[in-house]
N, CA, C, O and the ligand as a Tripos MOL2 file, in Angstrom:
@<TRIPOS>MOLECULE
protein
  301   299    76     0     0
PROTEIN
NO_CHARGES

@<TRIPOS>ATOM
      1 N           0.8360   -1.1660    0.0220 N.3       1 MET1
      2 CA         -0.0810    0.0670    0.0050 C.3       1 MET1
      3 C           0.8590    1.2100   -0.0480 C.2       1 MET1
      4 O           1.2490    1.6890    1.0160 O.2       1 MET1
      5 N           1.2410    1.6690   -1.1160 N.am      2 SER2
      6 CA          2.0640    2.9070   -1.2210 C.3       2 SER2
      7 C           1.5940    3.9330   -2.1690 C.2       2 SER2
      8 O           2.3440    4.6800   -2.7960 O.2       2 SER2
      9 N           0.2190    3.9230   -2.2410 N.am      3 GLY3
     10 CA         -0.4250    4.9270   -3.1350 C.3       3 GLY3
     11 C          -0.5980    6.0750   -2.4760 C.2       3 GLY3
     12 O          -1.0170    6.0690   -1.3180 O.2       3 GLY3
     13 N          -0.3030    7.1890   -3.1200 N.am      4 LYS4
     14 CA         -0.4240    8.4880   -2.6320 C.3       4 LYS4
     15 C          -1.7560    9.1320   -2.9460 C.2       4 LYS4
     16 O          -2.1670   10.1530   -2.3930 O.2       4 LYS4
     17 N          -2.4090    8.4340   -3.9020 N.am      5 LYS5
     18 CA         -3.5560    9.0040   -4.3040 C.3       5 LYS5
     19 C          -4.7490    8.7810   -3.2290 C.2       5 LYS5
     20 O          -4.8270    7.7790   -2.5170 O.2       5 LYS5
     21 N          -5.6040    9.7880   -3.2160 N.am      6 GLU6
     22 CA         -6.6780    9.7150   -2.2940 C.3       6 GLU6
     23 C          -7.6520    8.6930   -2.7110 C.2       6 GLU6
     24 O          -8.1410    8.6180   -3.8380 O.2       6 GLU6
     25 N          -7.9260    7.8240   -1.6050 N.am      7 ARG7
     26 CA         -8.8520    6.7030   -1.8660 C.3       7 ARG7
     27 C          -9.9900    6.8590   -0.9150 C.2       7 ARG7
     28 O          -9.8900    6.6710    0.2980 O.2       7 ARG7
     29 N         -11.0280    7.1980   -1.5090 N.am      8 LYS8
     30 CA        -12.3200    7.3520   -0.6970 C.3       8 LYS8
     31 C         -13.2100    6.0840   -0.8660 C.2       8 LYS8
     32 O         -13.3250    5.4650   -1.9240 O.2       8 LYS8
     33 N         -13.7700    5.8030    0.2050 N.am      9 LEU9
     34 CA        -14.5220    4.5330    0.1670 C.3       9 LEU9
     35 C         -15.7910    4.7780   -0.7000 C.2       9 LEU9
     36 O         -16.5700    5.6980   -0.4530 O.2       9 LEU9
     37 N         -15.9500    3.9270   -1.7010 N.am     10 LYS10
     38 CA        -16.9510    3.9150   -2.5690 C.3      10 LYS10
     39 C         -17.8430    2.5920   -2.5100 C.2      10 LYS10
     40 O         -17.4170    1.4890   -2.8520 O.2      10 LYS10
     41 N         -18.9760    2.8060   -2.0920 N.am     11 ILE11
     42 CA        -19.7740    1.6090   -1.9630 C.3      11 ILE11
     43 C         -20.6260    1.3540   -3.2070 C.2      11 ILE11
     44 O         -20.9970    0.2340   -3.5570 O.2      11 ILE11
     45 N         -20.8910    2.4600   -3.8200 N.am     12 VAL12
     46 CA        -21.8000    2.4060   -4.9020 C.3      12 VAL12
     47 C         -20.9720    2.0230   -6.3260 C.2      12 VAL12
     48 O         -19.9230    2.6150   -6.5800 O.2      12 VAL12
     49 N         -21.3960    1.2150   -7.0440 N.am     13 ASP13
     50 CA        -20.7130    0.8660   -8.4280 C.3      13 ASP13
     51 C         -21.3860    1.5230   -9.5300 C.2      13 ASP13
     52 O         -21.1010    1.2260  -10.6900 O.2      13 ASP13
     53 N         -22.2610    2.3960   -9.2460 N.am     14 HIS14
     54 CA        -22.8620    3.1830  -10.2880 C.3      14 HIS14
     55 C         -23.3610    4.5550   -9.7710 C.2      14 HIS14
     56 O         -23.6640    4.7330   -8.5920 O.2      14 HIS14
     57 N         -23.4240    5.4400  -10.6500 N.am     15 ARG15
     58 CA        -23.9290    6.8760  -10.1110 C.3      15 ARG15
     59 C         -25.3100    7.1850  -10.7510 C.2      15 ARG15
     60 O         -25.9020    6.4600  -11.5510 O.2      15 ARG15
     61 N         -25.6760    8.2400  -10.3230 N.am     16 HIS16
     62 CA        -27.0100    8.7630  -10.9350 C.3      16 HIS16
     63 C         -26.7510   10.1180  -11.5780 C.2      16 HIS16
     64 O         -25.9820   10.9680  -11.1300 O.2      16 HIS16
     65 N         -27.4790   10.2150  -12.6720 N.am     17 CYS17
     66 CA        -27.3420   11.4470  -13.4270 C.3      17 CYS17
     67 C         -27.9150   12.6580  -12.5930 C.2      17 CYS17
     68 O         -28.9950   12.6620  -12.0030 O.2      17 CYS17
     69 N         -27.0060   13.6700  -12.6500 N.am     18 LYS18
     70 CA        -27.3190   14.8820  -11.7840 C.3      18 LYS18
     71 C         -28.5720   15.5410  -12.1800 C.2      18 LYS18
     72 O         -29.1610   16.2760  -11.3880 O.2      18 LYS18
     73 N         -29.0070   15.3150  -13.3640 N.am     19 VAL19
     74 CA        -30.2430   16.0180  -13.8780 C.3      19 VAL19
     75 C         -31.4330   15.2090  -13.7280 C.2      19 VAL19
     76 O         -32.4120   15.6750  -13.1450 O.2      19 VAL19
     77 N         -31.4330   13.9900  -14.2240 N.am     20 CYS20
     78 CA        -32.6540   13.2810  -14.1970 C.3      20 CYS20
     79 C         -32.7360   12.1200  -13.1850 C.2      20 CYS20
     80 O         -33.7670   11.5240  -12.8730 O.2      20 CYS20
     81 N         -31.5400   11.8990  -12.7390 N.am     21 GLY21
     82 CA        -31.4220   10.7840  -11.6260 C.3      21 GLY21
     83 C         -31.3050    9.3810  -12.1280 C.2      21 GLY21
     84 O         -31.3070    8.4290  -11.3470 O.2      21 GLY21
     85 N         -31.1990    9.2380  -13.4600 N.am     22 LYS22
     86 CA        -31.1050    7.9250  -14.1930 C.3      22 LYS22
     87 C         -29.7630    7.2620  -13.6570 C.2      22 LYS22
     88 O         -28.7860    7.9550  -13.3740 O.2      22 LYS22
     89 N         -29.7750    5.9890  -13.5460 N.am     23 ALA23
     90 CA        -28.4400    5.2340  -13.2430 C.3      23 ALA23
     91 C         -27.5780    5.2820  -14.3900 C.2      23 ALA23
     92 O         -27.9580    4.9930  -15.5240 O.2      23 ALA23
     93 N         -26.2720    5.6940  -14.0540 N.am     24 ILE24
     94 CA        -25.2190    5.8300  -15.1630 C.3      24 ILE24
     95 C         -24.0150    5.0970  -14.7170 C.2      24 ILE24
     96 O         -23.8130    4.9280  -13.5140 O.2      24 ILE24
     97 N         -23.1780    4.6400  -15.6470 N.am     25 PRO25
     98 CA        -21.9480    4.0070  -15.2190 C.3      25 PRO25
     99 C         -21.0630    4.8530  -14.5140 C.2      25 PRO25
    100 O         -21.0890    6.0700  -14.6940 O.2      25 PRO25
    101 N         -20.1740    4.2330  -13.6170 N.am     26 PRO26
    102 CA        -19.2420    5.0420  -12.8880 C.3      26 PRO26
    103 C         -18.2130    5.8350  -13.8850 C.2      26 PRO26
    104 O         -17.8500    5.4170  -14.9850 O.2      26 PRO26
    105 N         -17.8290    7.0390  -13.2860 N.am     27 GLY27
    106 CA        -16.8540    7.8540  -14.0620 C.3      27 GLY27
    107 C         -17.6300    8.8560  -14.9620 C.2      27 GLY27
    108 O         -17.0530    9.7550  -15.5730 O.2      27 GLY27
    109 N         -19.0890    8.6330  -15.0130 N.am     28 GLN28
    110 CA        -19.8620    9.6600  -15.7550 C.3      28 GLN28
    111 C         -20.7080   10.3990  -14.9220 C.2      28 GLN28
    112 O         -21.0230    9.9180  -13.8340 O.2      28 GLN28
    113 N         -21.1050   11.4520  -15.2540 N.am     29 GLU29
    114 CA        -21.8910   12.3640  -14.4880 C.3      29 GLU29
    115 C         -23.3850   12.6270  -14.9830 C.2      29 GLU29
    116 O         -24.3200   12.9900  -14.2690 O.2      29 GLU29
    117 N         -23.4150   12.3850  -16.2650 N.am     30 PHE30
    118 CA        -24.7540   12.5810  -16.8730 C.3      30 PHE30
    119 C         -25.1530   11.3130  -17.8040 C.2      30 PHE30
    120 O         -24.2810   10.6110  -18.3170 O.2      30 PHE30
    121 N         -26.3850   11.1020  -17.9620 N.am     31 CYS31
    122 CA        -26.8600   10.0720  -18.7590 C.3      31 CYS31
    123 C         -26.7200   10.4160  -20.2430 C.2      31 CYS31
    124 O         -26.5490    9.5260  -21.0760 O.2      31 CYS31
    125 N         -26.7900   11.6360  -20.5530 N.am     32 SER32
    126 CA        -26.7110   11.9990  -21.9860 C.3      32 SER32
    127 C         -26.1680   13.4810  -22.0400 C.2      32 SER32
    128 O         -26.0370   14.2050  -21.0530 O.2      32 SER32
    129 N         -25.8700   13.8250  -23.3540 N.am     33 GLU33
    130 CA        -25.3560   15.2130  -23.5790 C.3      33 GLU33
    131 C         -26.3270   16.0910  -23.2830 C.2      33 GLU33
    132 O         -25.9550   17.1770  -22.8390 O.2      33 GLU33
    133 N         -27.6400   15.8700  -23.4340 N.am     34 ARG34
    134 CA        -28.7270   16.8220  -23.2370 C.3      34 ARG34
    135 C         -28.6750   17.1800  -21.6400 C.2      34 ARG34
    136 O         -28.7190   18.3480  -21.2530 O.2      34 ARG34
    137 N         -28.5850   16.1320  -20.8060 N.am     35 CYS35
    138 CA        -28.5970   16.3780  -19.3670 C.3      35 CYS35
    139 C         -27.4570   17.1810  -19.0360 C.2      35 CYS35
    140 O         -27.6090   18.0690  -18.1970 O.2      35 CYS35
    141 N         -26.2840   16.9950  -19.5960 N.am     36 ARG36
    142 CA        -25.0660   17.6690  -19.2930 C.3      36 ARG36
    143 C         -25.3080   19.1700  -19.6520 C.2      36 ARG36
    144 O         -24.9940   20.0610  -18.8620 O.2      36 ARG36
    145 N         -25.8270   19.4020  -20.7650 N.am     37 LYS37
    146 CA        -26.1450   20.7970  -21.2130 C.3      37 LYS37
    147 C         -27.0540   21.5620  -20.1050 C.2      37 LYS37
    148 O         -26.8140   22.6700  -19.6260 O.2      37 LYS37
    149 N         -28.1620   20.7070  -19.8090 N.am     38 ILE38
    150 CA        -29.1240   21.3540  -18.8150 C.3      38 ILE38
    151 C         -28.5490   21.6730  -17.5490 C.2      38 ILE38
    152 O         -28.8960   22.6710  -16.9180 O.2      38 ILE38
    153 N         -27.5600   20.7520  -17.0930 N.am     39 TYR39
    154 CA        -26.8170   21.0450  -15.8570 C.3      39 TYR39
    155 C         -25.9990   22.2360  -15.9000 C.2      39 TYR39
    156 O         -26.0050   23.0670  -14.9910 O.2      39 TYR39
    157 N         -25.2190   22.3390  -17.0580 N.am     40 GLU40
    158 CA        -24.3090   23.4860  -17.3550 C.3      40 GLU40
    159 C         -24.9520   24.6930  -17.3500 C.2      40 GLU40
    160 O         -24.4770   25.6870  -16.8000 O.2      40 GLU40
    161 N         -26.2200   24.6720  -18.0470 N.am     41 GLU41
    162 CA        -26.9940   25.9350  -18.1300 C.3      41 GLU41
    163 C         -27.4610   26.3580  -16.7050 C.2      41 GLU41
    164 O         -27.5010   27.5310  -16.3330 O.2      41 GLU41
    165 N         -27.7900   25.3450  -15.9920 N.am     42 ALA42
    166 CA        -28.3910   25.7210  -14.5920 C.3      42 ALA42
    167 C         -27.2220   26.2210  -13.7320 C.2      42 ALA42
    168 O         -27.4140   27.1180  -12.9100 O.2      42 ALA42
    169 N         -26.0820   25.6920  -13.8950 N.am     43 GLN43
    170 CA        -24.9160   26.1910  -13.1910 C.3      43 GLN43
    171 C         -24.4610   27.5730  -13.5230 C.2      43 GLN43
    172 O         -24.0430   28.3640  -12.6770 O.2      43 GLN43
    173 N         -24.5720   27.8390  -14.8830 N.am     44 ARG44
    174 CA        -24.2490   29.1670  -15.4250 C.3      44 ARG44
    175 C         -25.2720   30.1550  -14.8120 C.2      44 ARG44
    176 O         -24.8750   31.2480  -14.4090 O.2      44 ARG44
    177 N         -26.6190   29.7950  -14.7260 N.am     45 ARG45
    178 CA        -27.6050   30.5910  -14.0750 C.3      45 ARG45
    179 C         -27.3630   30.9510  -12.7550 C.2      45 ARG45
    180 O         -27.5040   32.0960  -12.3250 O.2      45 ARG45
    181 N         -26.9310   29.8100  -11.9840 N.am     46 GLU46
    182 CA        -26.6320   29.8930  -10.6190 C.3      46 GLU46
    183 C         -25.3870   30.8790  -10.3750 C.2      46 GLU46
    184 O         -25.4120   31.7190   -9.4760 O.2      46 GLU46
    185 N         -24.4470   30.7380  -11.1220 N.am     47 LYS47
    186 CA        -23.2520   31.6240  -11.0720 C.3      47 LYS47
    187 C         -23.7420   33.1120  -11.2520 C.2      47 LYS47
    188 O         -23.2830   34.0000  -10.5340 O.2      47 LYS47
    189 N         -24.6350   33.3540  -12.1770 N.am     48 ARG48
    190 CA        -25.0570   34.6730  -12.4810 C.3      48 ARG48
    191 C         -25.8230   35.1740  -11.2950 C.2      48 ARG48
    192 O         -25.6280   36.3000  -10.8370 O.2      48 ARG48
    193 N         -26.7170   34.3140  -10.7860 N.am     49 MET49
    194 CA        -27.5320   34.7410   -9.6590 C.3      49 MET49
    195 C         -26.5600   35.1210   -8.4610 C.2      49 MET49
    196 O         -26.8260   36.0850   -7.7430 O.2      49 MET49
    197 N         -25.4620   34.3670   -8.2670 N.am     50 LYS50
    198 CA        -24.5990   34.5970   -7.1660 C.3      50 LYS50
    199 C         -24.0100   35.9220   -7.4550 C.2      50 LYS50
    200 O         -23.9940   36.7270   -6.5230 O.2      50 LYS50
    201 N         -23.5190   36.2770   -8.6060 N.am     51 ASN51
    202 CA        -22.8910   37.5720   -8.9230 C.3      51 ASN51
    203 C         -23.8240   38.6540   -8.6890 C.2      51 ASN51
    204 O         -23.4260   39.6670   -8.1140 O.2      51 ASN51
    205 N         -25.1320   38.5330   -9.1100 N.am     52 ILE52
    206 CA        -26.1350   39.5610   -8.8710 C.3      52 ILE52
    207 C         -26.3340   39.6620   -7.3280 C.2      52 ILE52
    208 O         -26.4620   40.7860   -6.8420 O.2      52 ILE52
    209 N         -26.3650   38.6300   -6.5760 N.am     53 PHE53
    210 CA        -26.6230   38.5760   -5.1190 C.3      53 PHE53
    211 C         -25.4370   39.4280   -4.5310 C.2      53 PHE53
    212 O         -25.6080   40.3300   -3.7120 O.2      53 PHE53
    213 N         -24.1190   39.0150   -5.0770 N.am     54 LEU54
    214 CA        -23.0790   39.6090   -4.4520 C.3      54 LEU54
    215 C         -22.9640   41.1960   -4.6820 C.2      54 LEU54
    216 O         -22.4030   41.9490   -3.8860 O.2      54 LEU54
    217 N         -23.5600   41.5880   -5.8540 N.am     55 LEU55
    218 CA        -23.5750   42.9680   -6.3330 C.3      55 LEU55
    219 C         -24.5920   43.6410   -5.3520 C.2      55 LEU55
    220 O         -24.3030   44.7200   -4.8350 O.2      55 LEU55
    221 N         -25.6360   43.0910   -5.1230 N.am     56 ILE56
    222 CA        -26.6860   43.6230   -4.1830 C.3      56 ILE56
    223 C         -26.1080   43.7990   -2.8890 C.2      56 ILE56
    224 O         -26.2990   44.8440   -2.2680 O.2      56 ILE56
    225 N         -25.4040   42.8450   -2.4210 N.am     57 TYR57
    226 CA        -24.8790   42.7460   -1.0820 C.3      57 TYR57
    227 C         -23.7390   43.9430   -1.0570 C.2      57 TYR57
    228 O         -23.6080   44.6650   -0.0690 O.2      57 TYR57
    229 N         -23.0340   44.0620   -2.0900 N.am     58 ALA58
    230 CA        -21.9810   45.1360   -2.1080 C.3      58 ALA58
    231 C         -22.7570   46.4640   -2.0330 C.2      58 ALA58
    232 O         -22.3900   47.3080   -1.2160 O.2      58 ALA58
    233 N         -23.7380   46.6800   -2.7840 N.am     59 VAL59
    234 CA        -24.4940   48.0060   -2.7590 C.3      59 VAL59
    235 C         -24.9980   48.2060   -1.5180 C.2      59 VAL59
    236 O         -24.8010   49.3060   -1.0030 O.2      59 VAL59
    237 N         -25.6450   47.3270   -0.8900 N.am     60 ILE60
    238 CA        -26.3340   47.5020    0.4580 C.3      60 ILE60
    239 C         -25.1350   47.9200    1.3290 C.2      60 ILE60
    240 O         -25.2860   48.8810    2.0840 O.2      60 ILE60
    241 N         -23.9580   47.2750    1.2830 N.am     61 PHE61
    242 CA        -23.0200   47.5720    2.1720 C.3      61 PHE61
    243 C         -22.4040   49.0140    2.0770 C.2      61 PHE61
    244 O         -22.0830   49.7030    3.0460 O.2      61 PHE61
    245 N         -22.2990   49.3380    0.8340 N.am     62 ILE62
    246 CA        -21.7930   50.6850    0.5320 C.3      62 ILE62
    247 C         -22.7840   51.6870    0.9370 C.2      62 ILE62
    248 O         -22.3610   52.7010    1.4920 O.2      62 ILE62
    249 N         -24.0440   51.5510    0.7380 N.am     63 VAL63
    250 CA        -25.0840   52.4320    1.1760 C.3      63 VAL63
    251 C         -25.1340   52.6500    2.5290 C.2      63 VAL63
    252 O         -25.2810   53.7680    3.0250 O.2      63 VAL63
    253 N         -24.9950   51.4410    3.2620 N.am     64 LEU64
    254 CA        -25.0510   51.4570    4.7750 C.3      64 LEU64
    255 C         -23.7530   52.2420    5.3300 C.2      64 LEU64
    256 O         -23.7890   52.9840    6.3120 O.2      64 LEU64
    257 N         -22.6100   51.9730    4.5650 N.am     65 PHE65
    258 CA        -21.4420   52.7180    5.0290 C.3      65 PHE65
    259 C         -21.5820   54.1520    4.8600 C.2      65 PHE65
    260 O         -21.2510   54.9320    5.7530 O.2      65 PHE65
    261 N         -22.0810   54.5450    3.7010 N.am     66 LEU66
    262 CA        -22.1670   55.9990    3.3120 C.3      66 LEU66
    263 C         -23.1460   56.6210    4.3930 C.2      66 LEU66
    264 O         -22.8760   57.6960    4.9280 O.2      66 LEU66
    265 N         -24.2910   55.9050    4.6930 N.am     67 LEU67
    266 CA        -25.2530   56.3590    5.6430 C.3      67 LEU67
    267 C         -24.5820   56.6460    7.0480 C.2      67 LEU67
    268 O         -24.7350   57.7070    7.6530 O.2      67 LEU67
    269 N         -23.8460   55.6140    7.4850 N.am     68 LEU68
    270 CA        -23.1310   55.7620    8.7320 C.3      68 LEU68
    271 C         -22.0160   56.8450    8.7020 C.2      68 LEU68
    272 O         -21.7740   57.5980    9.6460 O.2      68 LEU68
    273 N         -21.3740   56.8360    7.5230 N.am     69 ALA69
    274 CA        -20.3380   57.8960    7.4860 C.3      69 ALA69
    275 C         -20.9120   59.2430    7.5520 C.2      69 ALA69
    276 O         -20.3960   60.1390    8.2210 O.2      69 ALA69
    277 N         -22.0410   59.3970    6.8180 N.am     70 SER70
    278 CA        -22.6330   60.8780    6.7600 C.3      70 SER70
    279 C         -23.2440   61.2010    8.2940 C.2      70 SER70
    280 O         -23.2150   62.3360    8.7690 O.2      70 SER70
    281 N         -23.7310   60.1840    8.9080 N.am     71 ARG71
    282 CA        -24.2440   60.4080   10.2240 C.3      71 ARG71
    283 C         -23.1580   60.7980   11.2310 C.2      71 ARG71
    284 O         -23.3120   61.6540   12.1030 O.2      71 ARG71
    285 N         -22.0190   60.0680   11.0210 N.am     72 ALA72
    286 CA        -20.7940   60.2360   11.9010 C.3      72 ALA72
    287 C         -20.1850   61.5280   11.4140 C.2      72 ALA72
    288 O         -19.4180   62.1040   12.1860 O.2      72 ALA72
    289 N         -20.4000   61.9880   10.3810 N.am     73 GLY73
    290 CA        -19.7720   63.3090    9.9680 C.3      73 GLY73
    291 C         -20.4530   64.4660   10.5100 C.2      73 GLY73
    292 O         -19.9240   65.5770   10.5040 O.2      73 GLY73
    293 N         -21.6050   64.2470   10.9760 N.am     74 ILE74
    294 CA        -22.3670   65.4670   11.7130 C.3      74 ILE74
    295 C         -21.8550   65.6760   12.9950 C.2      74 ILE74
    296 O         -21.9360   64.7830   13.8390 O.2      74 ILE74
    297 N         -21.2610   66.9130   13.2730 N.am     75 HIS75
    298 CA        -20.7160   67.1780   14.6440 C.3      75 HIS75
    299 C         -21.5680   68.1270   15.2830 C.2      75 HIS75
    300 O         -21.3220   68.5050   16.4290 O.2      75 HIS75
    301 ZN        -30.0280   12.4010  -17.2710 Zn       76 ZN76
@<TRIPOS>BOND
     1     1     2 1
     2     2     3 1
     3     3     4 2
     4     3     5 am
     5     5     6 1
     6     6     7 1
     7     7     8 2
     8     7     9 am
     9     9    10 1
    10    10    11 1
    11    11    12 2
    12    11    13 am
    13    13    14 1
    14    14    15 1
    15    15    16 2
    16    15    17 am
    17    17    18 1
    18    18    19 1
    19    19    20 2
    20    19    21 am
    21    21    22 1
    22    22    23 1
    23    23    24 2
    24    23    25 am
    25    25    26 1
    26    26    27 1
    27    27    28 2
    28    27    29 am
    29    29    30 1
    30    30    31 1
    31    31    32 2
    32    31    33 am
    33    33    34 1
    34    34    35 1
    35    35    36 2
    36    35    37 am
    37    37    38 1
    38    38    39 1
    39    39    40 2
    40    39    41 am
    41    41    42 1
    42    42    43 1
    43    43    44 2
    44    43    45 am
    45    45    46 1
    46    46    47 1
    47    47    48 2
    48    47    49 am
    49    49    50 1
    50    50    51 1
    51    51    52 2
    52    51    53 am
    53    53    54 1
    54    54    55 1
    55    55    56 2
    56    55    57 am
    57    57    58 1
    58    58    59 1
    59    59    60 2
    60    59    61 am
    61    61    62 1
    62    62    63 1
    63    63    64 2
    64    63    65 am
    65    65    66 1
    66    66    67 1
    67    67    68 2
    68    67    69 am
    69    69    70 1
    70    70    71 1
    71    71    72 2
    72    71    73 am
    73    73    74 1
    74    74    75 1
    75    75    76 2
    76    75    77 am
    77    77    78 1
    78    78    79 1
    79    79    80 2
    80    79    81 am
    81    81    82 1
    82    82    83 1
    83    83    84 2
    84    83    85 am
    85    85    86 1
    86    86    87 1
    87    87    88 2
    88    87    89 am
    89    89    90 1
    90    90    91 1
    91    91    92 2
    92    91    93 am
    93    93    94 1
    94    94    95 1
    95    95    96 2
    96    95    97 am
    97    97    98 1
    98    98    99 1
    99    99   100 2
   100    99   101 am
   101   101   102 1
   102   102   103 1
   103   103   104 2
   104   103   105 am
   105   105   106 1
   106   106   107 1
   107   107   108 2
   108   107   109 am
   109   109   110 1
   110   110   111 1
   111   111   112 2
   112   111   113 am
   113   113   114 1
   114   114   115 1
   115   115   116 2
   116   115   117 am
   117   117   118 1
   118   118   119 1
   119   119   120 2
   120   119   121 am
   121   121   122 1
   122   122   123 1
   123   123   124 2
   124   123   125 am
   125   125   126 1
   126   126   127 1
   127   127   128 2
   128   127   129 am
   129   129   130 1
   130   130   131 1
   131   131   132 2
   132   131   133 am
   133   133   134 1
   134   134   135 1
   135   135   136 2
   136   135   137 am
   137   137   138 1
   138   138   139 1
   139   139   140 2
   140   139   141 am
   141   141   142 1
   142   142   143 1
   143   143   144 2
   144   143   145 am
   145   145   146 1
   146   146   147 1
   147   147   148 2
   148   147   149 am
   149   149   150 1
   150   150   151 1
   151   151   152 2
   152   151   153 am
   153   153   154 1
   154   154   155 1
   155   155   156 2
   156   155   157 am
   157   157   158 1
   158   158   159 1
   159   159   160 2
   160   159   161 am
   161   161   162 1
   162   162   163 1
   163   163   164 2
   164   163   165 am
   165   165   166 1
   166   166   167 1
   167   167   168 2
   168   167   169 am
   169   169   170 1
   170   170   171 1
   171   171   172 2
   172   171   173 am
   173   173   174 1
   174   174   175 1
   175   175   176 2
   176   175   177 am
   177   177   178 1
   178   178   179 1
   179   179   180 2
   180   179   181 am
   181   181   182 1
   182   182   183 1
   183   183   184 2
   184   183   185 am
   185   185   186 1
   186   186   187 1
   187   187   188 2
   188   187   189 am
   189   189   190 1
   190   190   191 1
   191   191   192 2
   192   191   193 am
   193   193   194 1
   194   194   195 1
   195   195   196 2
   196   195   197 am
   197   197   198 1
   198   198   199 1
   199   199   200 2
   200   199   201 am
   201   201   202 1
   202   202   203 1
   203   203   204 2
   204   203   205 am
   205   205   206 1
   206   206   207 1
   207   207   208 2
   208   207   209 am
   209   209   210 1
   210   210   211 1
   211   211   212 2
   212   211   213 am
   213   213   214 1
   214   214   215 1
   215   215   216 2
   216   215   217 am
   217   217   218 1
   218   218   219 1
   219   219   220 2
   220   219   221 am
   221   221   222 1
   222   222   223 1
   223   223   224 2
   224   223   225 am
   225   225   226 1
   226   226   227 1
   227   227   228 2
   228   227   229 am
   229   229   230 1
   230   230   231 1
   231   231   232 2
   232   231   233 am
   233   233   234 1
   234   234   235 1
   235   235   236 2
   236   235   237 am
   237   237   238 1
   238   238   239 1
   239   239   240 2
   240   239   241 am
   241   241   242 1
   242   242   243 1
   243   243   244 2
   244   243   245 am
   245   245   246 1
   246   246   247 1
   247   247   248 2
   248   247   249 am
   249   249   250 1
   250   250   251 1
   251   251   252 2
   252   251   253 am
   253   253   254 1
   254   254   255 1
   255   255   256 2
   256   255   257 am
   257   257   258 1
   258   258   259 1
   259   259   260 2
   260   259   261 am
   261   261   262 1
   262   262   263 1
   263   263   264 2
   264   263   265 am
   265   265   266 1
   266   266   267 1
   267   267   268 2
   268   267   269 am
   269   269   270 1
   270   270   271 1
   271   271   272 2
   272   271   273 am
   273   273   274 1
   274   274   275 1
   275   275   276 2
   276   275   277 am
   277   277   278 1
   278   278   279 1
   279   279   280 2
   280   279   281 am
   281   281   282 1
   282   282   283 1
   283   283   284 2
   284   283   285 am
   285   285   286 1
   286   286   287 1
   287   287   288 2
   288   287   289 am
   289   289   290 1
   290   290   291 1
   291   291   292 2
   292   291   293 am
   293   293   294 1
   294   294   295 1
   295   295   296 2
   296   295   297 am
   297   297   298 1
   298   298   299 1
   299   299   300 2
@<TRIPOS>SUBSTRUCTURE
     1 MET1         2 RESIDUE 1 A MET
     2 SER2         6 RESIDUE 1 A SER
     3 GLY3        10 RESIDUE 1 A GLY
     4 LYS4        14 RESIDUE 1 A LYS
     5 LYS5        18 RESIDUE 1 A LYS
     6 GLU6        22 RESIDUE 1 A GLU
     7 ARG7        26 RESIDUE 1 A ARG
     8 LYS8        30 RESIDUE 1 A LYS
     9 LEU9        34 RESIDUE 1 A LEU
    10 LYS10       38 RESIDUE 1 A LYS
    11 ILE11       42 RESIDUE 1 A ILE
    12 VAL12       46 RESIDUE 1 A VAL
    13 ASP13       50 RESIDUE 1 A ASP
    14 HIS14       54 RESIDUE 1 A HIS
    15 ARG15       58 RESIDUE 1 A ARG
    16 HIS16       62 RESIDUE 1 A HIS
    17 CYS17       66 RESIDUE 1 A CYS
    18 LYS18       70 RESIDUE 1 A LYS
    19 VAL19       74 RESIDUE 1 A VAL
    20 CYS20       78 RESIDUE 1 A CYS
    21 GLY21       82 RESIDUE 1 A GLY
    22 LYS22       86 RESIDUE 1 A LYS
    23 ALA23       90 RESIDUE 1 A ALA
    24 ILE24       94 RESIDUE 1 A ILE
    25 PRO25       98 RESIDUE 1 A PRO
    26 PRO26      102 RESIDUE 1 A PRO
    27 GLY27      106 RESIDUE 1 A GLY
    28 GLN28      110 RESIDUE 1 A GLN
    29 GLU29      114 RESIDUE 1 A GLU
    30 PHE30      118 RESIDUE 1 A PHE
    31 CYS31      122 RESIDUE 1 A CYS
    32 SER32      126 RESIDUE 1 A SER
    33 GLU33      130 RESIDUE 1 A GLU
    34 ARG34      134 RESIDUE 1 A ARG
    35 CYS35      138 RESIDUE 1 A CYS
    36 ARG36      142 RESIDUE 1 A ARG
    37 LYS37      146 RESIDUE 1 A LYS
    38 ILE38      150 RESIDUE 1 A ILE
    39 TYR39      154 RESIDUE 1 A TYR
    40 GLU40      158 RESIDUE 1 A GLU
    41 GLU41      162 RESIDUE 1 A GLU
    42 ALA42      166 RESIDUE 1 A ALA
    43 GLN43      170 RESIDUE 1 A GLN
    44 ARG44      174 RESIDUE 1 A ARG
    45 ARG45      178 RESIDUE 1 A ARG
    46 GLU46      182 RESIDUE 1 A GLU
    47 LYS47      186 RESIDUE 1 A LYS
    48 ARG48      190 RESIDUE 1 A ARG
    49 MET49      194 RESIDUE 1 A MET
    50 LYS50      198 RESIDUE 1 A LYS
    51 ASN51      202 RESIDUE 1 A ASN
    52 ILE52      206 RESIDUE 1 A ILE
    53 PHE53      210 RESIDUE 1 A PHE
    54 LEU54      214 RESIDUE 1 A LEU
    55 LEU55      218 RESIDUE 1 A LEU
    56 ILE56      222 RESIDUE 1 A ILE
    57 TYR57      226 RESIDUE 1 A TYR
    58 ALA58      230 RESIDUE 1 A ALA
    59 VAL59      234 RESIDUE 1 A VAL
    60 ILE60      238 RESIDUE 1 A ILE
    61 PHE61      242 RESIDUE 1 A PHE
    62 ILE62      246 RESIDUE 1 A ILE
    63 VAL63      250 RESIDUE 1 A VAL
    64 LEU64      254 RESIDUE 1 A LEU
    65 PHE65      258 RESIDUE 1 A PHE
    66 LEU66      262 RESIDUE 1 A LEU
    67 LEU67      266 RESIDUE 1 A LEU
    68 LEU68      270 RESIDUE 1 A LEU
    69 ALA69      274 RESIDUE 1 A ALA
    70 SER70      278 RESIDUE 1 A SER
    71 ARG71      282 RESIDUE 1 A ARG
    72 ALA72      286 RESIDUE 1 A ALA
    73 GLY73      290 RESIDUE 1 A GLY
    74 ILE74      294 RESIDUE 1 A ILE
    75 HIS75      298 RESIDUE 1 A HIS
    76 ZN76       301 GROUP 0 **** ****
């Protein structure tokens, strides 16, 4: 036993399609090209949503900061 490769216990000898849940051979993530595209599209959308969320978060933070700064500026 001199393998440096990470070996995680795998009980299952098959996987399930991430999109439709169909059983697929090990080493694959999707049952078909169509499912892969659907998944990629969903991920792209998720990434976009995360970016929008981050942007909103940043704007709120800046607005809050400006508000606090303007309040603190009044002497
Ligand atoms: Zn599928």
